[in-house]
Residue, then its C-alpha position, 0 to 999 in steps of 0.5 A: m306296721n307289719n309289711y311282711f306280705p306272704p311271698l307269693f302275694e308279694a311277687r304277684m303284686h310286684a309284677l302287677l304294680s311295677t314302679d308303683w310297688e314301692p308307693f304301695l308298700a309305703a302306704h302299708q306303713h301308715s294307718p288307714p284313713v278313717s271315714i264315715r257316711i252320715n245318715p241324711k235323714k238324721s244328720k247334717a253335714i259335718h266340718a270334715a274333708r269330703i269323700p269326692w265320690a260320695e255325697h255324704g261321705y267324710y274323712l275324719d282326722s283321727r279315729p274317735s271311740f265310736t262306741l262312746d258316741p251316742s249318735f253312732h248308736a242312734g244311726a246318725y252315721y255309719v263307719q265305712d271305708a271310703s273306697s266301698l262308697f264308690l257304690e254310689q257312683a255305680v248306682k247313680q250312673s247306671l240306674d234311674l233313681s227317680q223310679p221305684l226299684r227292686v234292689l237286692d243286696l245279696c251279701a249284705a252283712p254287716g250293712g254298709k252297702s245296704t244302708h248306703l242303698l237305702s239313702l240312694i233309692s226312692a221311698d217307693s223302692l224296695l231293698i232286700a238285704n240278704e245274708v246267708i250266715g245267721s249270726r251275721a244276718t242278726i248284725l245286719s238287721e240291727n244296723i238296718q234298724k238303726w238307719g231307720h228306713a221302712n222300705v226294706v226286708v232283711t232275709n237269711n237265704d242262700p243265693e240259689d234261693f233267689q232263683r224262685l224270683p226270676g226276673y224280679f230285681d232291677a239291680i243286684v249288688v254282690d259284694a262277694p266274700c273274698s281273699g281280703e287282699g285289700l284289707f291287709r293294712k287294716d287287718p293284718e290277720a287277713m295275711t295269715e289266712w291268705s294262700p293261693e288255695a284260698v284265692e281259688r276257693c274264693s273265686q269258685r264261691q264267687r262264681r257260684i254266687l253270681h251263677d245262682s243269683w243271675p236268674s233273679l235279675k231282670q233283662n236290662g237289670i244292673l249287677i254291681y259286683s265288688t270285692c276287697t281284693y286285687n286278685e284277677k282270679e276273683n275280679e276280672d277273670n270272674l267278669v270274663w267267665l260270667q260274660q262267656q256264660k251269660g248275656l251281659e255288657s259292661v257299663e262304663l262309669e265316668i270317674n274324675p282322674s283326680w280320684g286316683i281310681q284305676k280303670i281296667n279292661k280285660g276282654n270286653s269287661t271293665g272294672y275299677r281298682f282302688f289301691p291304697h297308695a293312689v286312693q285315700g281308702e283301702g284296696f277295692f274292686m268294682a264292676v257294673l254289668r247290664k243283663t242283656e239276655e231275655e228273662t221272663a219276669i215273675r209277678a208278685k202274687p201272694k197267696t194270702s194278704f197280711a192281717s191288719p190291727a183293729k181300727k182302735i189300735a191303728d188309730s192310736l198308732r197313727e199319732w206315732i208316725e209322720d207321713v202315715s198316709l204312705f204306710s200300712f200297719i200289718l200284724h205278725g202275731e202280736l207284733i205290729l209292723l209298719i210297711p210302705s203301702s206301695s210295697q205291701t203286695d211285694i213284701a207279702w209275696l217275698s215273705e212266702k218265698l224267702k226266710v224273712l227276718n225283718k220287714g218294714t219297721a217293728l212298731a209295737t207289741q200288742k198286749h191285751d189293749k196295751l201297746v208296748p213300743e218296739h225299739a225299731l220305732a224309736l230309731s225310725n225316720h218316721v217316728n213322730k218325735h213331736t207327739l210322743s213323750r220324750i226325755e232329753l239326756t246328757k251325754e253321760q246319761a245317754l251312755a248310761y242308757l246305752r249300757k242299760e243302767n238305771l237312769s236318774v232323770l227328774t220328770e213328772k211324766h208317766g208312761f213310755a217315752l223316747a230317750v233322746y240325745e241331741d234330738l236323736p232318739l236312742g230308744w224307749v224308757n218307761l216312766l214310773g213316777t219314782r223310777i225309770n225303766n230302761l228299755y234298751p235291748s239287752a243284746w245291743r247294750i254297750r259293754h265298753l266303759 
């Protein structure tokens, strides 16, 4: 692998690492480790080496073609760098996960941390997964749907928009856009875009994001800040700057020395650095902060409430959902959505305050007296696989389905059915007797043969 770092980066890292420079350099001659985080609602533990700081994180011996694994498209697991899974320790050690929490993932695309958070928070908590760039927000929404939780709202807002929600969030995760120094091994192209000027621009952008989102964090709320860079300007210096501007305290985490994570202190701030020669993962930085200054919290008081589908429609939908008593059906035009009843007021209010792309789980589109099931329902952790019709697919058939090809499956069933691979729903088909209509979303189809 290429080890020709930008000269100014190399000089700074040489000074920072001292005797660890050679091991750091050597680590960049090897391919990065392959790691995944399984969806505990859809998968069982696998036979692979565990990532020590993440309950459902695993290292793989080699990199398979994830695109050609139907389980990946079903949301059974997420491909994610091991270092970033340290979010789990930050969350578990700083928040009471037994309580209902309002959590904002501010820079959420493509969805690694959002789906991780959904596996950590309680069912009566609410996650707002936000992405400011529209095209990336679409990818975020897709990955959220695959993960299958209903207690989530996907938004497309600028960080300053969240100032409309003062003191609302119990926790905010800011995985900030950065210069990407920690990804040089995985993405050598990032080296060509690196410069001291780019670092400075990133630092200023990060400070604006922190400044703009800060008012929406409640007093004693938790801010989790992370980057995939080693640069002090983007990491420790930003913490010191924020501490000078705002009332906060660092939250120290317990880490096992065998993990190889470096604890660093600057001023009154504490952070955690990941180096690829010391940790089986990519370069990463994380810090946990508690807001100590007073913040008057706003209450969720929507001006209007959601409309509900007709009783006849709702009664039909109840058979499609497990644990249906925990949820409410709401209307969005012809679309019927499933949202947790405990969060209905909050979701209605957030829909008025923010640009919401998705809320809860899309169940069905109502066309006259007919219900056409939505793809998100097939991927939902709450879909009732026992009452709905289904067809079992082999791997070859599943890949054909995911390519949105015509299927040859013998069945006497008629109507909508779940296309299932190894007990994992992939989406819907419409059984028409002599043929099968493949309803997999065109935008999601795999093109890799």
